[in-house]
N, C-alpha and C positions, 0 to 999 in steps of 0.2 A: 567801424569797430563793433564787435559783437556784443550782444546782451549777455554778459558773463553770468549773472545770477541765474537767469532763466536757463542758460546752458548747463549749469551745474545740476539743476533738478532733472533736466532731460538725460544727462549722463547717468543718473542713478537708475533710470528706467530702460536705458538702451546701452548695450555694450559697444556700439559703434563709436569711434572717436568723433568728436564734434568740433575740434579745433585743430589748427595747424601750429607750427612753432611760432610763427609771427603773432597769431592771435593769443597764444598762451603767454608770450612775452609781453604783449600789450596789457593783458589782464594783470600780470604780476608787476608791471612797470619796471621791468628789467630788460636788458639787452638780450637779443637772441643768443649771442655768444655765451653770456652768463647762464642762461637757462640750459643750453645744451651742455655746457661744462658741468653744471650741477647734476644733470641727469646721467652724465657719463663718469661721475666720480672723480673729477679733477681736484687735486688737493688745494688749489688756490681759492676755491669757493668755500666760504665759511659755513659752519654747520647749520646756523639758523636759516641762511638762504637756501642751503641744500634741502633742508626739511620742508621749507615753505614751497619750493618748486616741486618736490616729490608729492606733497599733499595735493597741490593743484593738478598735477598730472594724473593722479589717481581719480580725482573728482571728474575730470574730463575724459578718463580712459585714454589718455594721450600716450602713444608709443612713438618715440622719435624714429624717423626713417633714417637709414644709413646715409642717404644723400644730404639730408638736412644737417645731420651731425657733422658730416664732412665739411659742409660749407661754413657752419658756425664755428667749428673748432680747428679747422685746418688739418684734421686727422681723418684718415680713411677707416681706421680701426680694422685694418686688414694686414695680415702677415703673408709675405711672399715666399714661395719655394720654387726654385727653378730646377727642372729635371731635364738633363740632356737626353734626347730621344734614344740614341743608340748606346747609351752608357750602361752596361750591365751592373755597375756598382750601385745604381740607383733603383732600377726596376726589379725589385726582389722583395721577399718577405721582410727583410730587415728594414727597408725603407717604409714599407706599409705599416709595420708595427711602430716605428718611430712616429709616423704621421698620426696614427691612432692616439698615441700618448700626447702629442702636441695638441691634437684636436680637443682632447679633454680639457686642457688648460685654456684654450681659446674659448670654448663654450662656457667655462666658468667665469671668464673675465670680459665677455662681450666682444670678442674679436672674431673676425672671419679669416678664412684661409684661402689664398689664391695659389694654385699649383699651375705653373706654366711649363708645358712640355715643348721643348725647342730642339732644333738641330744643334749639334755640339758647337758648330762654328758661330752660332747666334747667341750663345750663352752670355757673353760679356755685353753685347749690345742690348740684351733683354734687361740686364741690371741697369744699364743707362736709361732705358725707357721707363722702368719702374720709378727711378729717381726723378726723371723729368716730368712724368705724368702725375706723380704723387698718388699712384694707384695703391701703394702699400706704405705703411709706416715703418717697415723694417723687413729684413729678410733673414732666413736661416740658411747658412752655407753647409752643404752636404759633401761628404767625400773629399776632404781637403787633400791637396797634393803636397809633395815635399816642397816644391817651389810653386806657390799658388798665386796666379795673377789676380784672382778675385779679391784678395785681401787689400792690395794697394788700390785697386779700382774703387772698392767700397769706401775706403778712407777718403779718396778723392771726391767721391759723390756725396760724402757726408750722410750716407744712408745707414741708419742703425742696423747692426748685424751681430749675430752670434754664430760661431763655427761649431758644428758638431764634430768634434775631433780638434786637431790643431795642425797648422803647417809649421814650417821652419822659420817663419817670420818671428821677430822678437815677441815672445809670448805675452808680455805685459802691455802690449799696445792695442790689443783687441780682446773681445770676450770669447771664451770658448769653454766647452765641457768635453772632457776626454776620459777614456779608460786608460789605466796605466798598463799599456800593452807590452812594453818592454819587460817590466817587472813580472807581469802575469806569465808570459811565455818563458821567461828565465826560470821561474819557480816550477812550472809544469815540466819543462825539460829536465830540470834537476831531479824531480820526482822519478822520472823514467830512468835516469842514470842511477839513482839510489836503488831502483828495482833491478839493477844489473844490466840495463840496456846501454849499448854504445853505438849500435847501428840505428840511429834515430833519424827518420825522414821528416821533411816538413813540406806540406802542401799549403802554400801561402796565397794571399791575394796579390793583386798587381802592385809591385813594389815602388811605383811612382806615387802611390798613395801613402800618406804618413802612417796610418795605422799598420799597414803591412810592413813598411820599412822598420817600424819599431818592434813588431813581433819577430821579424827576422833577426834584429839586433839582440833581442832577449834570448832567442834560441841559440845563436852563435856564441853569445857571452857565456851561457851555461856550459856548452860543449868545451870551449876553450878554457874555462875556469876549472874544469875537471880533467884537463889534459887530453881531450879527445879532438883529433884533427877533423874538422868538418869535411865531408865528402860532397863535392858539388853535384854528384850524380843522385844525391838524396834530397835535393831541394828543387821545387818547382813553384813558380808563381803564375797565377792564372785567374781568370774570372771565377768568382765564388759561386758556381752553380754545380748541381749534382753530377752531371755527366763529366765535368772536368775533374772532380774528385775521383770518380771511377777510373778515368783514363790514366790519371797520374799514378794511382796505386797499382794499376795493371803494369805500368812501366817499371815501377819499383820492384814488384814481385818477379818480374822477368829477368832481373839482374842475377849474375852468378852468386853474389853475396847480398841477398835481399835484406831489407831492414827488419829488425825485430820489434820496432815501435814506430808509430806515426803521429806527428802533430798536425792537426788540421786547423786552419784559421777560421773555419766556419762550421757550424753544425750541418749545413747543407753539403759542404764538401765531405764531411765525415760520413754522411749517408751514402754518398757515392763510393767513398773508401770502403765502407762496410760491405757494399754490394760486390766490389771487386775481390775483397778478401774471402767472402763466402763462396764466390764462384771458383776460387782457387783452393777451396777446401780448408781455409784458414779461419779459425774462430777468434774473434776479438776478445782479448783478455786472457786467452789461453795460448794461442799460437803467436799472435801479434797484439801488442798493446796499442790502444788508440786514445788520444786526448783531443778534444775539440773546443774551440771557443764557441760558447752558446749564449746568444743574447736573450735567453729565456724564451726562445721560440718553441723549443721541443718539450714534449710531455712523454718522453720515452722511458717508462718505468716498467719493472716487472711486477708480478703479483705481490711481492713483498715490499713494494714501494721503493725499490732500489733503482737508481738511474741506470739505464742501459749503457750510457757513455760517460766516462769520466770527463768533466768539463771545467773550463774556465768560464765562470758565469757572471754576467752583468746584464741587467734588464735594459733593453733598448727602448722599451715603452716608457719606463721611468725616466730615461734620458730625454725622450721627447717631451715629456711633461715639464722637466726642469729647464731644458733649453728654451722652450717657449716662454716660461715664466721669467727667465733672465732677460730675454729680449723685450718682453712687455714692460718690465721694470726699467730698462734702459730708455724705452720710448717715452714712458710717462715721467721719468726723472732723468733727463739727459745728462745731468751733472754727476750721476752716480759712479761713473768711471768704469773701466773694464773689470769684468768678473772672470776669474779663472778657476775652474774646478777640475781636479784630477781624482777620479774615482778608482778605488781598488776593486778588483774582481775577486770573487770567491773561487776557490779550487774545490770542486765537489767530486768525491771519489765514487765511481760507479763500477760496473761489471766489466768494462772494456780495458782495464789495466791489470797487469799481474807481473810477477817476477819473470825475468828473462830465463828461459830454460837452461841456457848455458852458464848462468851465473849463480845457480843454487837457489834456495828458498828464502826470499826476503819478504816480510810482511809489509803490505802497502802502508799501513798506519804507522809503521816504524821508519818509513823511508822518506817522510815528508820533510822538506827543507824549511828553514825559517821564513817567516813572513806573516801576513795577516792570517787569521784563523781559517782552518780548513774544515769543511764539513766531511767527515769520514763516514761513508755509507757503504760498508762492505758486508759480505756474508759472515 
């Protein structure tokens, strides 16, 4: 056993740690588990013990190692993210911004992040390995599918998880955070209809993914609700990357009866759409109206601080922060139960929407249908 009193004086003169977890526990006459739990903020440790442990740790300049904490508490204090290698829905700025937000929460709560990039066929086995090895305390599921086998697997593994989005599994049986995609795209499509547009195209994400399926449903619901028969030639689902937005709109504009308005499921698709429109001599907002879903990635404003593109806006970075916090709460309080949050998106008017030329002059701020408040930013 160490000479604890002498060690305390040495720690005042030297910032190097002088004890390990075992020695600190012996000095405090507490178990290593109790000391580690006190230092990591577990609620079952009473406040007096927590304060006593913290004071001793400061005296000795003791900083718990991740391995020691894992052994003492049975927790890795690590959150897992599995990224299928060839899956375009993951490797993009949306995923990067989500991870940045989640990372902010992890840093503030003492958790680490493990991102595992795998071949698509190894994704499910990687979840099994995470659970068996206890490398992570929980996982965040990205890009949920309409029928997603990961949900049942994670229930079976009893590995805490939160879904960014939601699948078609019963929603109250697992934790998720999602944007109200159906309602958002219904409102945006209705705005275009109110502006006089009836030839409205939709460039969507891959529709085996839940967010894209719900955006399609909102778009179709708006058309049918206003007596407009959907034209299958005006809908394309694709990976949400700029070249695909460009190619989709080139195809639309080559039709005998091209669209007068376009809904894009991503600001990145919208950038490709804008490029195709400009090459064809069409001006967004004047010749063709354009609305995009924007995860607050873009900063496209003119000199008067007016958005270049009318958008359905919801911060994916804030979603990352919140999803990470939900998961940490579930890990630290396993009995807290599933958390379900459905966020409404803002509809922000920019310069890329305007009245259909064939429908007469309709003011955009008079055409907005009912729903959550709209930020009207027009000339």
